[in-house]
MIMAR-669637 format. One line per 5 residues: number of its first residue (from 1); for each residue x, y, z of C-alpha. Coordinates in steps of 0.25 Angstrom, whole numbers, plus 2048, in hexadecimal, padded with zeros to 3 digits. Example, Ala and Ser with C-alpha at 12.3 -4.5 7.8 and 13.67 -1.06 7.14 Angstrom:
// residues 2
1) 831,7EE,81F  837,7FC,81D
***
This chain:
// residues 452
1) 317,45E,517  30F,461,50A  302,45C,512  304,467,51D  308,472,513
6) 2FC,470,50A  2F3,470,516  2F9,47D,51B  2F7,483,50D  2E9,47F,50C
11) 2E5,485,51A  2ED,491,516  2E5,492,509  2D8,491,510  2DB,49B,51C
16) 2E6,4A4,517  2E6,4A4,508  2F3,4A7,4FF  2FF,4B0,502  2FA,4BE,505
21) 2EB,4B9,506  2EA,4B5,4F7  2E3,4AD,4F4  2DA,4AF,4FF  2D7,4A4,509
26) 2CE,499,504  2C5,49A,511  2C2,4A9,50D  2B8,4A2,504  2B2,499,50E
31) 2A4,4A0,50D  2A4,49C,4FE  2A3,48C,4FE  2A6,48A,4EF  2B2,494,4EF
36) 2B7,48F,4FC  2B7,480,4F8  2BC,483,4EA  2C8,48B,4EF  2CC,480,4F9
41) 2CB,475,4ED  2D2,47E,4E4  2DE,480,4EE  2DE,471,4F0  2DF,46E,4E1
46) 2EA,478,4DF  2F2,473,4EB  2F0,465,4E6  2F6,468,4D8  302,46F,4DE
51) 305,464,4E8  303,45A,4DD  30D,460,4D5  317,462,4E0  316,454,4E5
56) 317,44E,4D7  324,456,4D5  329,450,4E2  325,442,4DF  329,442,4D1
61) 333,44D,4CE  334,449,4BF  325,449,4BD  320,455,4B5  312,44E,4B2
66) 306,44E,4BC  303,43F,4BF  2F5,442,4C4  2E9,43A,4C0  2E5,445,4B6
71) 2F3,446,4B0  2F4,437,4AE  2E8,438,4A4  2EF,441,49B  2FE,43B,49C
76) 304,42F,497  30B,42C,4A5  309,41D,4A9  302,41A,4B6  30E,412,4BA
81) 317,41F,4B9  30E,428,4C1  307,41E,4CA  311,41F,4D6  313,42E,4D4
86) 304,430,4D4  302,428,4E0  30D,42F,4E8  307,43C,4E4  2F9,439,4E8
91) 2FF,434,4F6  307,441,4F8  2FC,44A,4F4  2F1,443,4FC  2FA,445,509
96) 2FC,454,505  2EE,457,503  2E9,44F,50E  2EA,45A,518  2E1,464,511
101) 2D5,45A,510  2D0,45D,51E  2D0,46D,51E  2CA,46C,510  2BF,462,513
106) 2BB,46A,520  2B9,477,518  2B1,470,50D  2A8,469,517  2A6,476,51E
111) 2A1,47C,511  298,471,50F  292,472,51D  290,481,51B  284,47C,512
116) 287,483,505  27B,484,4FB  278,47A,4F1  27F,480,4E5  28C,482,4ED
121) 28C,474,4F3  28A,46F,4E5  296,477,4E0  29E,473,4EB  29C,464,4E8
126) 2A0,466,4DA  2AC,46E,4DD  2B1,463,4E7  2AE,458,4DD  2B6,460,4D2
131) 2C2,461,4DC  2C1,453,4E1  2C3,44E,4D3  2CE,458,4D0  2D6,455,4DC
136) 2D4,446,4DB  2DA,447,4CD  2E6,44D,4D3  2E7,447,4E1  2E0,439,4DF
141) 2D3,435,4E4  2D7,42D,4F1  2DD,439,4F8  2DA,441,505  2D7,44E,4FD
146) 2CE,447,4F2  2C6,43F,4FD  2C4,44C,504  2BF,453,4F7  2B6,447,4F3
151) 2B0,447,501  2AD,456,501  2A7,455,4F3  29E,44A,4F8  29A,453,504
156) 297,45F,4FB  28F,456,4F2  287,451,4FE  285,45F,503  27F,463,4F6
161) 276,457,4F5  272,459,504  26E,468,501  266,463,4F5  25F,458,4FE
166) 25C,462,509  256,46C,4FE  24D,461,4F8  248,45C,506  244,46B,509
171) 23D,46C,4FC  235,45F,4FF  232,463,50D  22B,470,508  225,46E,4FA
176) 21F,47B,4F4  211,47E,4F1  20D,47D,4E3  20B,48A,4DC  1FD,48E,4D6
181) 203,48E,4C8  20A,480,4CB  218,486,4C8  224,480,4CE  228,484,4DC
186) 234,48E,4DF  23C,483,4E6  23C,47B,4D8  241,487,4D1  24C,489,4DB
191) 250,47B,4DB  251,47B,4CB  259,488,4CC  263,481,4D6  264,475,4CD
196) 268,47E,4C1  273,485,4C9  278,477,4CD  278,472,4BF  280,47F,4BB
201) 28A,47C,4C6  28B,46D,4C1  28D,471,4B2  298,47A,4B6  29F,472,4C0
206) 2AE,46E,4BF  2B1,45F,4BB  2BF,459,4BD  2C6,451,4B2  2C3,444,4BA
211) 2B5,448,4BF  2A8,44A,4B9  29B,451,4BD  293,44B,4C8  285,445,4C4
216) 27B,451,4C5  26E,448,4C6  26F,447,4D5  26F,456,4D7  263,458,4CE
221) 25B,44D,4D5  25F,452,4E3  25B,460,4DF  24E,45E,4D6  248,451,4DC
226) 244,458,4E9  23E,464,4E1  236,45A,4D8  231,453,4E5  22D,460,4EB
231) 225,464,4DF  21E,456,4E0  21B,459,4EF  215,466,4EC  20D,461,4E0
236) 207,456,4EA  204,460,4F4  1FD,469,4EA  1F5,45D,4E5  1F1,459,4F3
241) 1ED,467,4F7  1E4,468,4EA  1DD,45B,4EE  1D9,460,4FC  1D4,46D,4F6
246) 1CD,466,4EB  1C6,45D,4F5  1C2,469,4FD  1BC,470,4F1  1B4,463,4ED
251) 1AE,461,4FB  1A9,46F,4FB  1A3,470,4ED  195,46B,4EC  18E,475,4E2
256) 17F,471,4DF  181,477,4D2  189,46B,4CE  17C,463,4CD  177,46B,4C1
261) 184,469,4B9  184,462,4AB  188,453,4AA  195,457,4A3  199,461,4AE
266) 195,456,4B9  19F,44D,4B2  1AA,457,4B1  1A8,45B,4C0  1A6,44D,4C5
271) 1B1,447,4BD  1BA,453,4C0  1BB,44F,4CE  1C8,448,4CD  1CE,441,4D9
276) 1D4,44A,4E3  1E2,445,4E1  1E1,44B,4D3  1DB,459,4D6  1E9,460,4D7
281) 1F1,455,4CF  1F2,45E,4C2  1F7,46A,4C9  201,462,4D1  206,45B,4C4
286) 208,468,4BD  20F,46E,4C9  219,462,4C8  21B,463,4B9  21E,472,4BA
291) 228,46F,4C5  22F,464,4BD  22F,46D,4B1  235,478,4B9  241,46F,4BD
296) 243,469,4B0  243,475,4A7  24F,47C,4AD  257,46F,4AC  255,46D,49D
301) 263,46E,496  26B,46A,4A2  272,45D,49F  274,459,4AD  265,45A,4B0
306) 261,452,4A3  25D,445,4AA  255,44D,4B5  24E,455,4AA  249,448,4A3
311) 244,443,4B1  23C,450,4B3  237,44F,4A4  232,441,4A7  22B,446,4B4
316) 224,452,4AD  21F,448,4A2  219,43F,4AD  212,44A,4B4  20D,450,4A7
321) 207,442,4A3  201,441,4B1  1FB,44F,4B1  1F5,44C,4A3  1EF,43F,4A8
326) 1E9,445,4B4  1E3,450,4AC  1DD,446,4A2  1D7,43E,4AD  1D1,44A,4B4
331) 1CB,44E,4A6  1C5,440,4A4  1C1,43F,4B2  1B9,44D,4B1  1B2,447,4A5
336) 1AF,43A,4AC  1B7,432,4A2  1C3,42E,4AB  1BC,422,4B1  1B7,41E,4A3
341) 1C5,41E,49D  1C9,410,4A2  1BD,40A,49B  1C0,410,48E  1CF,40C,48F
346) 1CB,3FE,493  1C1,3FD,487  1CC,403,47D  1D7,3F9,482  1CE,3ED,480
351) 1CA,3F2,472  1D8,3F4,46E  1DC,3E7,473  1D1,3E0,46C  1CB,3D9,478
356) 1BE,3D2,475  1BA,3D0,484  1AC,3D4,485  1AA,3E0,48E  19E,3E9,490
361) 19E,3F6,488  1A3,403,48E  195,409,48D  190,3FF,497  19B,401,4A1
366) 198,409,4AD  19A,418,4AB  19D,416,49C  18F,418,496  18D,421,48A
371) 186,42B,494  191,42C,49E  19C,42D,493  194,438,48C  194,441,498
376) 1A3,43E,49A  1A7,441,48B  19E,44E,48B  1A7,452,497  1B4,44E,490
381) 1B0,455,483  1AC,461,48B  1BB,462,491  1C1,45F,484  1B9,469,47B
386) 1B7,473,486  1BF,480,489  1CE,480,488  1CF,47F,498  1C7,472,498
391) 1D4,46A,497  1E0,46D,4A0  1EB,474,49A  1F5,473,4A5  1F8,482,4A5
396) 200,481,4B2  20B,478,4AB  216,482,4AA  21D,47C,49E  215,47F,491
401) 21A,473,48A  215,46A,495  208,471,496  206,46E,487  20A,460,489
406) 201,45D,494  1F5,463,48C  1F9,45A,480  1FA,44E,489  1EC,451,48F
411) 1E6,453,482  1EB,446,47D  1E7,43E,489  1D9,443,488  1D8,440,479
416) 1DD,432,47C  1D3,430,487  1C8,435,47E  1CC,42C,473  1CB,420,47C
421) 1BD,424,480  1B9,426,472  1BE,419,46D  1B7,412,479  1AA,419,476
426) 1AB,416,467  1AE,407,469  1A1,400,466  1A4,3F5,470  1A2,400,47B
431) 194,401,478  192,410,477  185,413,46F  188,420,468  198,422,46A
436) 199,42E,460  190,436,468  197,432,475  1A5,435,470  1A2,441,467
441) 1B0,445,464  1BA,43B,45D  1C8,43B,464  1CF,443,458  1C5,44E,45B
446) 1C9,44E,46A  1D8,44E,466  1D5,45A,45D  1CE,461,468  1D9,45E,472
451) 1E3,464,468  1EB,456,466
***
């Protein structure tokens, strides 16, 4: 009888409302998913509290204390005293609320099938999870209503992650073009703004006494990982496009005036023709760094994103290191020193290790003669001692601190490379006849010039 009465009351609350039309029918708000589902859940929770009190009074007229799971934690009633009453109470309430499960489930599923937006689907999932815990505390986990609630919570969560998945697939299907100033694409800023809104929802979500906030890492990964992959695809496409354009320019440039250039200019030009794969690698790396920084910066200070922020920081450091390495190699290649560095490092390592194995001096090694090194070092000194624009300053890095750090790393790497060259030239075993005229500047002087 109570089963049928509750069913009729629930349908009446949905379609007719209260006496005289107040409160208004719940279905009046069917166009507002959060209000609609929240009102139904609120009605069920209130009805459960009333029915529980009534059934408890019928089962144990002398009882004045609620014997539910929550109440048991704060009372001194033994399990033996309340065990049978609680089991009977759960059994009766389960039968009473069994009838409202289907109409409630159908309506919530209709809401989920109406394709609510990302934020609403996330709020629905949180609301259903809160009431699933709260009603489970009152009614018991293994009951028809609670099973329905948990199933709907899982469905809402799946809807949320399906929307995220569809969104990510669309971003990867149509990666944006890289802007001229290498700034992050609008889709990235939109995604970060969306994540901040979700974080705000997460921070303010209700949590029942028996529950806890769900893990947030899967949400961040599902939203941001495709954005990062999109940026990587855009960077790769930009690099490939630059390689094609560069190869076309090289095939068309045959200026006879190049034959009249100085030897240093020739070294800079010939050595500067880096492999085609490197032609656009620097802008692509700067673009990626700008994108990662644009994601990381707004997340600083949000505890739920702290682990992901660390991950982004490590990725930025890796890209900065790779950017500097590539620029150092480009500079050394321009000066004709890139291919000679392995010989210097090999000689230095053997000297440090104290190996006495006889080897030909560096000066007799192919392309390592005094004349060859003299031209290369003139080019190197020309870059180091030249105008301020001789060395890259990474102007398109949008975070000033990273720009300064990249410049400092570049200066340190160049100074370290020169110190290796200097030691190799000054080593008597390498057979350079006039080493001081070859390496005119000591390493300390180069460090001072580079501002280290």
